N, C-alpha and C positions, 0 to 999 in steps of 0.2 A: 517453442513459444511456451510461456508460462503465464498463469493468472494467479495472483495472490487473492484468495477468495474467502469471503465470510458468507455462508449460506443464509444467515439471518438478516442480511442487508439487501434491501430491494435493488439498489444500484449495482451491487455486486452480482446479484442474480441476473439482472439485465445484461451486464457485461458478459457473463457466462453464456447467455443466449446468443449474443453477437458472435462470440467465438465458435459456438456450436454451429451456427448458420454459415460461418465462413468455410467450413469443411477442412480447415487447416488443423493438423494434429497439434494438440497442446497438452500441457501438464497443469493440473489443478492443484494448487497448494493451499490447503485450509490452514492458514497461518495461526489461527487460534488453537488448533489441535497440534500443529507442528510448527512451533515458534521459529522465527528467523534468528540467525546469529547476528552479532554486531557487524561482522565482516559482510555478511549477506546484505544487511540493511544499508550499510555504507555503500556497497556496490549499487544497490537499487537507487539510492539517492543520487549517486553520481550519474547513473544512466538517465534519471529523470531531469538532471540539470537544475536541481532546486536546493535551497537551504533546508536542512533537516526540519526546522520548525514548520515549513510548508506542508509537511507530510503528517503533522499532528492533528488529530481530531480534538480541537480545543473545547468542544461542547461536552466532552465526556466528563463524568463526575471525577474520575481518577485524576484528570488533568487539573480541573478546577480546585480540587481539594489538596493536591500535593505539589503542583508545579506553577500554577497561574501566578503571574506577577513576580516570579523569581528570575534573576539573571542566570541563565543557563548557557553553557558552552554547547557547541554543536555535538561534541562527544557526550555530554550529559543528556542532551535531548535524545540522541540515539540510544543510550543506555536506558532511558525512561521508556522508550517505545519497545525495546527488546524485553524489558521486565514486565511491561503492560501492553501486550500486543493489541488490545482494544483501541489503543491510541493511534494506531496506524490507519491512515486514510485508505479507503478501498473502493473499488478493486484496482489493483496495479497489474498491468499487462506488460510483459517484456517479450520482444520479438526482434531477432537479428540485431542485437546491440542497441536497440531503442526501447524506451519505456514510456508509459503514459499512465496517469491516474484516470480511471474511467468515470469522471464526474464532469460533465454528463457522460453516460456510457457510450454515446456516439463517438467520443474522442478515440475510442479503441480502434475504430476503423482507419484512423490516420496512420497506424503502424502495421496494418495487415498486409 
């Protein structure tokens, strides 16, 4: 099990607490320090079963200033998230071939 975590995000910290309470071993990936690759992000999006745009934090200044209102392909959206990891919604938890965005954090319990 893995959690893609941003320690500065309250929802991500709550998600981490849920995993810690579950007593199931997991790996913490601080994706701002260890950025994901295009391949990794593509796999995560496939596991989530969503379009790449659904994983974008559209309120981030980076998005508003550089991408908002532009026609972008899925590949371009993925490249934007890889280049600007702050754009990736968090936390993301992956367990046994299933993935969920922990918003709200309680959603994480559905894949434990």
